Backbone bond lengths (Angstrom), bond angles and torsions (degrees), N, CA, C in turn:
res aa  C-N    CA-C-N  psi(-1)  N-CA   C-N-CA  omega(-1)  CA-C   N-CA-C  phi
1 X - - - 1.449 - - 1.531 108.10 -
2 X 1.316 115.09 131.84 1.460 119.46 179.55 1.528 110.31 -79.19
3 X 1.318 115.87 163.87 1.466 120.42 176.98 1.529 110.99 -60.88
4 X 1.336 116.55 -37.67 1.468 120.49 179.70 1.530 111.06 -65.04
5 X 1.332 117.11 -41.64 1.468 120.69 178.13 1.528 110.42 -64.75
6 X 1.317 115.22 -41.00 1.469 120.94 178.71 1.530 110.88 -60.81
7 X 1.324 116.71 -47.91 1.466 121.42 179.31 1.525 111.38 -63.72
8 X 1.334 116.78 -36.72 1.465 120.64 178.44 1.527 110.77 -64.16
9 X 1.330 117.26 -42.22 1.459 120.77 179.43 1.529 111.64 -68.65
10 X 1.326 117.69 -38.60 1.469 120.28 175.93 1.529 110.62 -63.13
11 X 1.324 116.01 -42.19 1.470 120.50 177.67 1.531 110.84 -64.92
12 X 1.327 117.01 -36.64 1.466 121.07 178.67 1.520 110.44 -64.32
13 X 1.332 118.28 -40.91 1.462 121.17 178.70 1.525 109.99 -64.59
14 X 1.320 116.56 -43.04 1.458 120.11 178.69 1.532 110.72 -61.34
15 X 1.322 116.87 -45.85 1.467 121.54 -179.79 1.529 111.23 -65.00
16 X 1.327 117.96 -40.10 1.461 121.75 179.73 1.527 110.51 -62.56
17 X 1.329 116.12 -44.99 1.472 120.16 178.84 1.528 110.68 -64.17
18 X 1.321 116.12 -45.03 1.465 120.69 -178.59 1.529 111.36 -62.11
19 X 1.319 117.05 -41.29 1.466 121.75 -179.26 1.531 111.60 -63.88
20 X 1.308 116.96 -26.54 1.460 121.22 -179.93 1.521 113.28 -99.99
21 X 1.319 116.44 3.13 1.456 120.31 178.60 1.520 113.08 71.30
22 X 1.314 116.50 24.62 1.469 121.60 -178.79 1.526 109.96 -107.76
23 X 1.316 117.09 150.31 1.467 118.99 174.75 1.525 109.95 -70.82
24 X 1.303 116.45 156.67 1.460 120.23 173.64 1.518 106.55 -87.29
25 X 1.320 115.50 101.61 1.457 121.32 -178.12 1.526 111.26 -72.15
26 X 1.303 116.32 -38.66 1.456 122.45 -176.98 1.522 110.30 -63.34
27 X 1.332 118.61 142.17 1.467 120.45 177.35 1.522 110.94 -58.31
28 X 1.304 116.44 138.04 1.461 121.59 -179.86 1.518 113.96 -61.47
29 X 1.320 116.78 -23.77 1.465 120.95 178.82 1.520 112.04 -76.04
30 X 1.338 116.58 -18.53 1.449 120.26 -176.50 1.521 113.45 85.17
31 X 1.323 116.59 2.23 1.465 121.83 178.49 1.521 109.10 -113.41
32 X 1.322 115.99 137.05 1.462 121.47 -178.98 1.526 110.49 -60.75
33 X 1.321 115.79 133.14 1.469 120.58 177.78 1.528 111.22 -66.93
34 X 1.314 116.52 -26.93 1.466 120.75 -174.79 1.528 112.89 -87.23
35 X 1.335 117.53 -51.42 1.474 120.20 -174.96 1.522 114.32 -111.40
36 X 1.339 117.27 -12.28 1.458 120.84 178.86 1.521 114.63 83.46
37 X 1.324 118.09 3.99 1.466 121.28 -179.32 1.527 110.64 -64.43
38 X 1.317 115.65 150.94 1.459 121.85 178.43 1.519 109.37 -81.58
39 X 1.311 116.24 105.39 1.455 121.73 -177.25 1.532 111.92 -75.12
40 X 1.314 117.50 -30.04 1.465 120.76 179.84 1.520 109.29 -63.75
41 X 1.321 116.34 -44.99 1.456 120.91 178.47 1.528 111.00 -65.85
42 X 1.318 116.92 -39.10 1.468 121.61 -177.69 1.525 112.60 -68.62
43 X 1.331 117.61 -40.34 1.461 120.68 -175.54 1.523 113.69 -95.84
44 X 1.308 117.69 -27.63 1.465 121.27 176.81 1.517 113.12 52.87
45 X 1.334 115.98 -129.85 1.470 121.48 -175.82 1.523 113.70 -66.31
46 X 1.326 118.10 -14.21 1.472 120.07 176.29 1.534 110.27 -63.50
47 X 1.331 117.52 -19.72 1.466 120.64 177.41 1.524 111.39 -64.50
48 X 1.320 117.08 -20.62 1.469 121.75 179.29 1.528 112.62 -82.33
49 X 1.347 117.20 -19.49 1.463 119.60 -169.63 1.527 115.35 -129.50
50 X 1.325 118.24 -1.91 1.463 121.33 -178.05 1.529 110.04 -138.34
51 X 1.321 116.11 147.81 1.462 120.62 173.19 1.525 106.83 -85.79
52 X 1.307 116.38 118.74 1.462 121.83 -177.03 1.531 108.41 -86.09
53 X 1.319 115.89 121.67 1.467 120.40 -175.86 1.523 113.43 -117.24
54 X 1.329 117.22 2.85 1.460 119.22 -179.87 1.508 111.92 -168.39
55 X 1.312 115.38 170.16 1.456 122.68 -177.39 1.525 110.66 -87.64
56 X 1.311 116.56 133.34 1.465 121.78 177.16 1.522 112.01 -73.80
57 X 1.320 116.25 -21.24 1.464 120.02 -174.81 1.527 112.60 -86.42
58 X 1.323 116.30 -51.19 1.474 119.79 -176.59 1.531 112.48 -107.94
59 X 1.338 116.29 -2.96 1.459 123.14 178.67 1.535 113.13 63.79
60 X 1.318 117.24 24.99 1.458 122.72 176.57 1.523 108.07 -72.53
61 X 1.318 116.83 131.62 1.457 121.87 179.75 1.527 109.53 -91.72
62 X 1.327 116.29 136.06 1.466 121.26 177.96 1.522 111.91 -97.14
63 X 1.327 117.36 -0.72 1.455 118.95 -176.18 1.533 113.34 -120.18
64 X 1.304 118.61 11.47 1.472 121.26 176.56 1.511 111.27 -85.17
């Protein structure tokens, strides 16, 4: 994944959350605060259609 694709997906998650009046729970960097995993790579296009509330790798919740 290129840096441009990564930034586009991060922007898509931000826009999706904003359009639904929800906070962006996912770290703005795209890396899990708890384990450091790359969430952009893990979720991919789901960032365009779902509000991400936790890490797929370590199962850390961002909304508790």
